CHARMM internal coordinates of N, CA and C (Angstrom, degrees):
IC EDIT
DIST 1 N 1 CA 1.4062
DIST 1 CA 1 C 1.5377
ANGL 1 N 1 CA 1 C 108.52
DIST 1 C 2 N 1.3186
ANGL 1 CA 1 C 2 N 112.80
DIHE 1 N 1 CA 1 C 2 N 142.63
DIST 2 N 2 CA 1.5179
ANGL 1 C 2 N 2 CA 119.74
DIHE 1 CA 1 C 2 N 2 CA 179.89
DIST 2 CA 2 C 1.5400
ANGL 2 N 2 CA 2 C 108.72
DIHE 1 C 2 N 2 CA 2 C -94.41
DIST 2 C 3 N 1.3154
ANGL 2 CA 2 C 3 N 114.69
DIHE 2 N 2 CA 2 C 3 N 150.96
DIST 3 N 3 CA 1.4793
ANGL 2 C 3 N 3 CA 119.94
DIHE 2 CA 2 C 3 N 3 CA 171.97
DIST 3 CA 3 C 1.4642
ANGL 3 N 3 CA 3 C 108.78
DIHE 2 C 3 N 3 CA 3 C -107.92
DIST 3 C 4 N 1.3249
ANGL 3 CA 3 C 4 N 117.42
DIHE 3 N 3 CA 3 C 4 N 134.80
DIST 4 N 4 CA 1.4132
ANGL 3 C 4 N 4 CA 123.96
DIHE 3 CA 3 C 4 N 4 CA -179.33
DIST 4 CA 4 C 1.5254
ANGL 4 N 4 CA 4 C 108.95
DIHE 3 C 4 N 4 CA 4 C -118.22
DIST 4 C 5 N 1.3127
ANGL 4 CA 4 C 5 N 118.97
DIHE 4 N 4 CA 4 C 5 N 140.43
DIST 5 N 5 CA 1.4420
ANGL 4 C 5 N 5 CA 123.26
DIHE 4 CA 4 C 5 N 5 CA 179.30
DIST 5 CA 5 C 1.5599
ANGL 5 N 5 CA 5 C 103.76
DIHE 4 C 5 N 5 CA 5 C -111.79
DIST 5 C 6 N 1.3117
ANGL 5 CA 5 C 6 N 114.97
DIHE 5 N 5 CA 5 C 6 N 127.37
DIST 6 N 6 CA 1.5027
ANGL 5 C 6 N 6 CA 119.61
DIHE 5 CA 5 C 6 N 6 CA -178.11
DIST 6 CA 6 C 1.5323
ANGL 6 N 6 CA 6 C 108.54
DIHE 5 C 6 N 6 CA 6 C -107.83
DIST 6 C 7 N 1.2627
ANGL 6 CA 6 C 7 N 118.11
DIHE 6 N 6 CA 6 C 7 N 122.11
DIST 7 N 7 CA 1.4491
ANGL 6 C 7 N 7 CA 124.59
DIHE 6 CA 6 C 7 N 7 CA 179.78
DIST 7 CA 7 C 1.4870
ANGL 7 N 7 CA 7 C 107.87
DIHE 6 C 7 N 7 CA 7 C -114.17
DIST 7 C 8 N 1.4480
ANGL 7 CA 7 C 8 N 116.72
DIHE 7 N 7 CA 7 C 8 N 116.21
DIST 8 N 8 CA 1.4073
ANGL 7 C 8 N 8 CA 119.95
DIHE 7 CA 7 C 8 N 8 CA 176.29
DIST 8 CA 8 C 1.5209
ANGL 8 N 8 CA 8 C 110.80
DIHE 7 C 8 N 8 CA 8 C -127.34
DIST 8 C 9 N 1.3043
ANGL 8 CA 8 C 9 N 115.48
DIHE 8 N 8 CA 8 C 9 N 152.60
DIST 9 N 9 CA 1.4755
ANGL 8 C 9 N 9 CA 119.81
DIHE 8 CA 8 C 9 N 9 CA 178.36
DIST 9 CA 9 C 1.5531
ANGL 9 N 9 CA 9 C 112.71
DIHE 8 C 9 N 9 CA 9 C -60.62
DIST 9 C 10 N 1.2979
ANGL 9 CA 9 C 10 N 115.85
DIHE 9 N 9 CA 9 C 10 N 154.71
DIST 10 N 10 CA 1.4756
ANGL 9 C 10 N 10 CA 121.10
DIHE 9 CA 9 C 10 N 10 CA -175.65
DIST 10 CA 10 C 1.5375
ANGL 10 N 10 CA 10 C 112.44
DIHE 9 C 10 N 10 CA 10 C -54.89
DIST 10 C 11 N 1.3543
ANGL 10 CA 10 C 11 N 116.51
DIHE 10 N 10 CA 10 C 11 N -38.98
DIST 11 N 11 CA 1.4364
ANGL 10 C 11 N 11 CA 118.97
DIHE 10 CA 10 C 11 N 11 CA -178.98
DIST 11 CA 11 C 1.5492
ANGL 11 N 11 CA 11 C 112.18
DIHE 10 C 11 N 11 CA 11 C -59.87
DIST 11 C 12 N 1.3462
ANGL 11 CA 11 C 12 N 113.64
DIHE 11 N 11 CA 11 C 12 N -49.11
DIST 12 N 12 CA 1.4890
ANGL 11 C 12 N 12 CA 119.89
DIHE 11 CA 11 C 12 N 12 CA 179.95
DIST 12 CA 12 C 1.4812
ANGL 12 N 12 CA 12 C 110.61
DIHE 11 C 12 N 12 CA 12 C -67.08
DIST 12 C 13 N 1.3191
ANGL 12 CA 12 C 13 N 117.39
DIHE 12 N 12 CA 12 C 13 N -31.16
DIST 13 N 13 CA 1.4987
ANGL 12 C 13 N 13 CA 119.62
DIHE 12 CA 12 C 13 N 13 CA 177.17
DIST 13 CA 13 C 1.5171
ANGL 13 N 13 CA 13 C 108.25
DIHE 12 C 13 N 13 CA 13 C -65.94
DIST 13 C 14 N 1.2773
ANGL 13 CA 13 C 14 N 121.33
DIHE 13 N 13 CA 13 C 14 N -42.27
DIST 14 N 14 CA 1.4341
ANGL 13 C 14 N 14 CA 125.93
DIHE 13 CA 13 C 14 N 14 CA 178.10
DIST 14 CA 14 C 1.5079
ANGL 14 N 14 CA 14 C 108.52
DIHE 13 C 14 N 14 CA 14 C -65.34
DIST 14 C 15 N 1.3005
ANGL 14 CA 14 C 15 N 121.26
DIHE 14 N 14 CA 14 C 15 N -37.97
DIST 15 N 15 CA 1.4640
ANGL 14 C 15 N 15 CA 123.04
DIHE 14 CA 14 C 15 N 15 CA 177.36
DIST 15 CA 15 C 1.5289
ANGL 15 N 15 CA 15 C 107.74
DIHE 14 C 15 N 15 CA 15 C -65.24
DIST 15 C 16 N 1.3028
ANGL 15 CA 15 C 16 N 118.74
DIHE 15 N 15 CA 15 C 16 N -45.53
DIST 16 N 16 CA 1.4543
ANGL 15 C 16 N 16 CA 122.56
DIHE 15 CA 15 C 16 N 16 CA -179.89
DIST 16 CA 16 C 1.5185
ANGL 16 N 16 CA 16 C 111.19
DIHE 15 C 16 N 16 CA 16 C -59.06
DIST 16 C 17 N 1.3293
ANGL 16 CA 16 C 17 N 118.70
DIHE 16 N 16 CA 16 C 17 N -44.57
DIST 17 N 17 CA 1.4340
ANGL 16 C 17 N 17 CA 121.54
DIHE 16 CA 16 C 17 N 17 CA 175.98
DIST 17 CA 17 C 1.4974
ANGL 17 N 17 CA 17 C 113.63
DIHE 16 C 17 N 17 CA 17 C -55.03
DIST 17 C 18 N 1.3709
ANGL 17 CA 17 C 18 N 116.54
DIHE 17 N 17 CA 17 C 18 N -44.34
DIST 18 N 18 CA 1.4251
ANGL 17 C 18 N 18 CA 120.63
DIHE 17 CA 17 C 18 N 18 CA -179.94
DIST 18 CA 18 C 1.5460
ANGL 18 N 18 CA 18 C 110.64
DIHE 17 C 18 N 18 CA 18 C -67.69
DIST 18 C 19 N 1.3459
ANGL 18 CA 18 C 19 N 117.66
DIHE 18 N 18 CA 18 C 19 N -38.34
DIST 19 N 19 CA 1.4671
ANGL 18 C 19 N 19 CA 119.92
DIHE 18 CA 18 C 19 N 19 CA 175.91
DIST 19 CA 19 C 1.5150
ANGL 19 N 19 CA 19 C 112.05
DIHE 18 C 19 N 19 CA 19 C -64.11
DIST 19 C 20 N 1.3288
ANGL 19 CA 19 C 20 N 116.94
DIHE 19 N 19 CA 19 C 20 N -37.79
DIST 20 N 20 CA 1.4451
ANGL 19 C 20 N 20 CA 119.63
DIHE 19 CA 19 C 20 N 20 CA 178.20
DIST 20 CA 20 C 1.5082
ANGL 20 N 20 CA 20 C 113.84
DIHE 19 C 20 N 20 CA 20 C -63.91
DIST 20 C 21 N 1.2754
ANGL 20 CA 20 C 21 N 116.53
DIHE 20 N 20 CA 20 C 21 N -25.18
DIST 21 N 21 CA 1.4567
ANGL 20 C 21 N 21 CA 122.11
DIHE 20 CA 20 C 21 N 21 CA 178.84
DIST 21 CA 21 C 1.4427
ANGL 21 N 21 CA 21 C 114.19
DIHE 20 C 21 N 21 CA 21 C -69.95
DIST 21 C 22 N 1.3840
ANGL 21 CA 21 C 22 N 114.89
DIHE 21 N 21 CA 21 C 22 N -35.05
DIST 22 N 22 CA 1.4219
ANGL 21 C 22 N 22 CA 121.97
DIHE 21 CA 21 C 22 N 22 CA -174.90
DIST 22 CA 22 C 1.5130
ANGL 22 N 22 CA 22 C 117.94
DIHE 21 C 22 N 22 CA 22 C -112.36
DIST 22 C 23 N 1.3136
ANGL 22 CA 22 C 23 N 116.78
DIHE 22 N 22 CA 22 C 23 N -15.15
DIST 23 N 23 CA 1.4488
ANGL 22 C 23 N 23 CA 122.68
DIHE 22 CA 22 C 23 N 23 CA -175.27
DIST 23 CA 23 C 1.5372
ANGL 23 N 23 CA 23 C 109.94
DIHE 22 C 23 N 23 CA 23 C -124.75
DIST 23 C 24 N 1.3059
ANGL 23 CA 23 C 24 N 116.81
DIHE 23 N 23 CA 23 C 24 N 107.75
DIST 24 N 24 CA 1.4032
ANGL 23 C 24 N 24 CA 122.13
DIHE 23 CA 23 C 24 N 24 CA -173.72
DIST 24 CA 24 C 1.5559
ANGL 24 N 24 CA 24 C 112.36
DIHE 23 C 24 N 24 CA 24 C -61.69
DIST 24 C 25 N 1.3132
ANGL 24 CA 24 C 25 N 117.53
DIHE 24 N 24 CA 24 C 25 N -31.06
DIST 25 N 25 CA 1.4868
ANGL 24 C 25 N 25 CA 117.93
DIHE 24 CA 24 C 25 N 25 CA -179.56
DIST 25 CA 25 C 1.5433
ANGL 25 N 25 CA 25 C 111.95
DIHE 24 C 25 N 25 CA 25 C -64.47
DIST 25 C 26 N 1.2999
ANGL 25 CA 25 C 26 N 118.35
DIHE 25 N 25 CA 25 C 26 N -22.84
DIST 26 N 26 CA 1.4538
ANGL 25 C 26 N 26 CA 119.94
DIHE 25 CA 25 C 26 N 26 CA -176.23
DIST 26 CA 26 C 1.5746
ANGL 26 N 26 CA 26 C 111.05
DIHE 25 C 26 N 26 CA 26 C -88.97
DIST 26 C 27 N 1.3384
ANGL 26 CA 26 C 27 N 114.85
DIHE 26 N 26 CA 26 C 27 N -3.75
DIST 27 N 27 CA 1.5002
ANGL 26 C 27 N 27 CA 118.03
DIHE 26 CA 26 C 27 N 27 CA -176.68
DIST 27 CA 27 C 1.5622
ANGL 27 N 27 CA 27 C 108.38
DIHE 26 C 27 N 27 CA 27 C -78.35
DIST 27 C 28 N 1.2876
ANGL 27 CA 27 C 28 N 117.00
DIHE 27 N 27 CA 27 C 28 N -33.25
DIST 28 N 28 CA 1.4928
ANGL 27 C 28 N 28 CA 120.50
DIHE 27 CA 27 C 28 N 28 CA 178.70
DIST 28 CA 28 C 1.5454
ANGL 28 N 28 CA 28 C 107.70
DIHE 27 C 28 N 28 CA 28 C -107.18
DIST 28 C 29 N 1.3465
ANGL 28 CA 28 C 29 N 114.28
DIHE 28 N 28 CA 28 C 29 N 90.42
DIST 29 N 29 CA 1.4755
ANGL 28 C 29 N 29 CA 118.81
DIHE 28 CA 28 C 29 N 29 CA -176.89
DIST 29 CA 29 C 1.5324
ANGL 29 N 29 CA 29 C 114.36
DIHE 28 C 29 N 29 CA 29 C -62.27
DIST 29 C 30 N 1.3541
ANGL 29 CA 29 C 30 N 115.17
DIHE 29 N 29 CA 29 C 30 N -33.00
DIST 30 N 30 CA 1.4719
ANGL 29 C 30 N 30 CA 117.70
DIHE 29 CA 29 C 30 N 30 CA -179.01
DIST 30 CA 30 C 1.5463
ANGL 30 N 30 CA 30 C 110.53
DIHE 29 C 30 N 30 CA 30 C -65.02
DIST 30 C 31 N 1.3209
ANGL 30 CA 30 C 31 N 115.54
DIHE 30 N 30 CA 30 C 31 N -48.33
DIST 31 N 31 CA 1.4804
ANGL 30 C 31 N 31 CA 117.68
DIHE 30 CA 30 C 31 N 31 CA 176.86
DIST 31 CA 31 C 1.4887
ANGL 31 N 31 CA 31 C 112.25
DIHE 30 C 31 N 31 CA 31 C -62.46
DIST 31 C 32 N 1.3151
ANGL 31 CA 31 C 32 N 116.71
DIHE 31 N 31 CA 31 C 32 N -40.95
DIST 32 N 32 CA 1.4779
ANGL 31 C 32 N 32 CA 118.41
DIHE 31 CA 31 C 32 N 32 CA 179.83
DIST 32 CA 32 C 1.5293
ANGL 32 N 32 CA 32 C 111.84
DIHE 31 C 32 N 32 CA 32 C -60.02
DIST 32 C 33 N 1.3290
ANGL 32 CA 32 C 33 N 114.36
DIHE 32 N 32 CA 32 C 33 N -44.71
DIST 33 N 33 CA 1.5095
ANGL 32 C 33 N 33 CA 116.87
DIHE 32 CA 32 C 33 N 33 CA -177.61
DIST 33 CA 33 C 1.5398
ANGL 33 N 33 CA 33 C 110.07
DIHE 32 C 33 N 33 CA 33 C -69.42
DIST 33 C 34 N 1.3151
ANGL 33 CA 33 C 34 N 116.88
DIHE 33 N 33 CA 33 C 34 N -44.13
DIST 34 N 34 CA 1.4868
ANGL 33 C 34 N 34 CA 119.97
DIHE 33 CA 33 C 34 N 34 CA 179.23
DIST 34 CA 34 C 1.5672
ANGL 34 N 34 CA 34 C 111.86
DIHE 33 C 34 N 34 CA 34 C -58.97
DIST 34 C 35 N 1.2791
ANGL 34 CA 34 C 35 N 115.95
DIHE 34 N 34 CA 34 C 35 N -42.90
DIST 35 N 35 CA 1.5143
ANGL 34 C 35 N 35 CA 121.16
DIHE 34 CA 34 C 35 N 35 CA 176.23
DIST 35 CA 35 C 1.4929
ANGL 35 N 35 CA 35 C 108.91
DIHE 34 C 35 N 35 CA 35 C -59.07
DIST 35 C 36 N 1.3283
ANGL 35 CA 35 C 36 N 118.27
DIHE 35 N 35 CA 35 C 36 N -50.18
DIST 36 N 36 CA 1.4754
ANGL 35 C 36 N 36 CA 121.84
DIHE 35 CA 35 C 36 N 36 CA -179.71
DIST 36 CA 36 C 1.5445
ANGL 36 N 36 CA 36 C 110.32
DIHE 35 C 36 N 36 CA 36 C -58.95
DIST 36 C 37 N 1.2895
ANGL 36 CA 36 C 37 N 118.82
DIHE 36 N 36 CA 36 C 37 N -44.93
DIST 37 N 37 CA 1.4437
ANGL 36 C 37 N 37 CA 121.73
DIHE 36 CA 36 C 37 N 37 CA 178.71
DIST 37 CA 37 C 1.5229
ANGL 37 N 37 CA 37 C 111.97
DIHE 36 C 37 N 37 CA 37 C -60.58
DIST 37 C 38 N 1.3636
ANGL 37 CA 37 C 38 N 117.45
DIHE 37 N 37 CA 37 C 38 N -43.87
DIST 38 N 38 CA 1.4480
ANGL 37 C 38 N 38 CA 120.17
DIHE 37 CA 37 C 38 N 38 CA 179.60
DIST 38 CA 38 C 1.5047
ANGL 38 N 38 CA 38 C 110.90
DIHE 37 C 38 N 38 CA 38 C -67.65
DIST 38 C 39 N 1.2977
ANGL 38 CA 38 C 39 N 119.82
DIHE 38 N 38 CA 38 C 39 N -38.83
DIST 39 N 39 CA 1.4209
ANGL 38 C 39 N 39 CA 122.53
DIHE 38 CA 38 C 39 N 39 CA 178.34
DIST 39 CA 39 C 1.5529
ANGL 39 N 39 CA 39 C 111.34
DIHE 38 C 39 N 39 CA 39 C -63.49
DIST 39 C 40 N 1.2453
ANGL 39 CA 39 C 40 N 117.70
DIHE 39 N 39 CA 39 C 40 N -47.52
DIST 40 N 40 CA 1.4988
ANGL 39 C 40 N 40 CA 121.32
DIHE 39 CA 39 C 40 N 40 CA 178.41
DIST 40 CA 40 C 1.5175
ANGL 40 N 40 CA 40 C 110.55
DIHE 39 C 40 N 40 CA 40 C -65.10
DIST 40 C 41 N 1.3519
ANGL 40 CA 40 C 41 N 116.53
DIHE 40 N 40 CA 40 C 41 N -43.54
DIST 41 N 41 CA 1.4686
ANGL 40 C 41 N 41 CA 118.87
DIHE 40 CA 40 C 41 N 41 CA -177.51
DIST 41 CA 41 C 1.5298
ANGL 41 N 41 CA 41 C 110.80
DIHE 40 C 41 N 41 CA 41 C -63.47
DIST 41 C 42 N 1.3132
ANGL 41 CA 41 C 42 N 116.72
DIHE 41 N 41 CA 41 C 42 N -39.07
DIST 42 N 42 CA 1.4403
ANGL 41 C 42 N 42 CA 120.14
DIHE 41 CA 41 C 42 N 42 CA -178.84
DIST 42 CA 42 C 1.5408
ANGL 42 N 42 CA 42 C 112.82
DIHE 41 C 42 N 42 CA 42 C -62.61
DIST 42 C 43 N 1.3206
ANGL 42 CA 42 C 43 N 119.09
DIHE 42 N 42 CA 42 C 43 N -18.23
DIST 43 N 43 CA 1.3697
ANGL 42 C 43 N 43 CA 124.82
DIHE 42 CA 42 C 43 N 43 CA 175.32
DIST 43 CA 43 C 1.4857
ANGL 43 N 43 CA 43 C 117.03
DIHE 42 C 43 N 43 CA 43 C -85.93
DIST 43 C 44 N 1.3061
ANGL 43 CA 43 C 44 N 115.61
DIHE 43 N 43 CA 43 C 44 N -8.38
DIST 44 N 44 CA 1.4688
ANGL 43 C 44 N 44 CA 122.46
DIHE 43 CA 43 C 44 N 44 CA -178.92
DIST 44 CA 44 C 1.5216
ANGL 44 N 44 CA 44 C 108.05
DIHE 43 C 44 N 44 CA 44 C -86.12
DIST 44 C 45 N 1.3366
ANGL 44 CA 44 C 45 N 116.45
DIHE 44 N 44 CA 44 C 45 N 163.36
DIST 45 N 45 CA 1.4927
ANGL 44 C 45 N 45 CA 120.78
DIHE 44 CA 44 C 45 N 45 CA 179.77
DIST 45 CA 45 C 1.5156
ANGL 45 N 45 CA 45 C 109.82
DIHE 44 C 45 N 45 CA 45 C -60.16
DIST 45 C 46 N 1.3040
ANGL 45 CA 45 C 46 N 117.78
DIHE 45 N 45 CA 45 C 46 N -40.81
DIST 46 N 46 CA 1.4763
ANGL 45 C 46 N 46 CA 120.45
DIHE 45 CA 45 C 46 N 46 CA 179.81
DIST 46 CA 46 C 1.4901
ANGL 46 N 46 CA 46 C 112.17
DIHE 45 C 46 N 46 CA 46 C -67.09
DIST 46 C 47 N 1.3287
ANGL 46 CA 46 C 47 N 114.07
DIHE 46 N 46 CA 46 C 47 N -41.55
DIST 47 N 47 CA 1.5051
ANGL 46 C 47 N 47 CA 119.32
DIHE 46 CA 46 C 47 N 47 CA -178.39
DIST 47 CA 47 C 1.5336
ANGL 47 N 47 CA 47 C 111.58
DIHE 46 C 47 N 47 CA 47 C -66.88
DIST 47 C 48 N 1.3400
ANGL 47 CA 47 C 48 N 117.06
DIHE 47 N 47 CA 47 C 48 N -36.52
DIST 48 N 48 CA 1.4830
ANGL 47 C 48 N 48 CA 121.19
DIHE 47 CA 47 C 48 N 48 CA 179.01
DIST 48 CA 48 C 1.5144
ANGL 48 N 48 CA 48 C 110.01
DIHE 47 C 48 N 48 CA 48 C -69.34
DIST 48 C 49 N 1.3301
ANGL 48 CA 48 C 49 N 117.34
DIHE 48 N 48 CA 48 C 49 N -22.39
DIST 49 N 49 CA 1.4906
ANGL 48 C 49 N 49 CA 120.00
DIHE 48 CA 48 C 49 N 49 CA -177.89
DIST 49 CA 49 C 1.5474
ANGL 49 N 49 CA 49 C 111.51
DIHE 48 C 49 N 49 CA 49 C -81.14
DIST 49 C 50 N 1.3258
ANGL 49 CA 49 C 50 N 116.55
DIHE 49 N 49 CA 49 C 50 N -11.55
DIST 50 N 50 CA 1.5071
ANGL 49 C 50 N 50 CA 118.43
DIHE 49 CA 49 C 50 N 50 CA 179.51
DIST 50 CA 50 C 1.5615
ANGL 50 N 50 CA 50 C 106.98
DIHE 49 C 50 N 50 CA 50 C -108.99
DIST 50 C 51 N 1.3030
ANGL 50 CA 50 C 51 N 113.22
DIHE 50 N 50 CA 50 C 51 N 140.78
DIST 51 N 51 CA 1.4252
ANGL 50 C 51 N 51 CA 117.22
DIHE 50 CA 50 C 51 N 51 CA -179.78
DIST 51 CA 51 C 1.5431
ANGL 51 N 51 CA 51 C 113.23
DIHE 50 C 51 N 51 CA 51 C -81.01
DIST 51 C 52 N 1.3264
ANGL 51 CA 51 C 52 N 119.91
DIHE 51 N 51 CA 51 C 52 N -34.30
DIST 52 N 52 CA 1.4269
ANGL 51 C 52 N 52 CA 125.01
DIHE 51 CA 51 C 52 N 52 CA 179.61
DIST 52 CA 52 C 1.4779
ANGL 52 N 52 CA 52 C 112.43
DIHE 51 C 52 N 52 CA 52 C -145.16
DIST 52 C 53 N 1.3431
ANGL 52 CA 52 C 53 N 118.18
DIHE 52 N 52 CA 52 C 53 N 124.54
DIST 53 N 53 CA 1.4486
ANGL 52 C 53 N 53 CA 122.90
DIHE 52 CA 52 C 53 N 53 CA 179.28
DIST 53 CA 53 C 1.5550
ANGL 53 N 53 CA 53 C 105.59
DIHE 52 C 53 N 53 CA 53 C -109.58
DIST 53 C 54 N 1.3753
ANGL 53 CA 53 C 54 N 114.58
DIHE 53 N 53 CA 53 C 54 N 126.60
DIST 54 N 54 CA 1.4856
ANGL 53 C 54 N 54 CA 116.13
DIHE 53 CA 53 C 54 N 54 CA 179.36
DIST 54 CA 54 C 1.5057
ANGL 54 N 54 CA 54 C 108.61
DIHE 53 C 54 N 54 CA 54 C -104.82
END
COOR INIT
IC SEED 1 N 1 CA 1 C
IC BUILD
């Protein structure tokens, strides 16, 4: 497993904190990012060629 460090400006960090208070999907950043990656990948030619990506 790879470790990623996310650096965001203070304004966006404050926005994220507010989103995390009201939107449960933003509380778990790892799951949010992995879901986004899987969604976008499934729309690529490679992703459409595979039935299930784990």
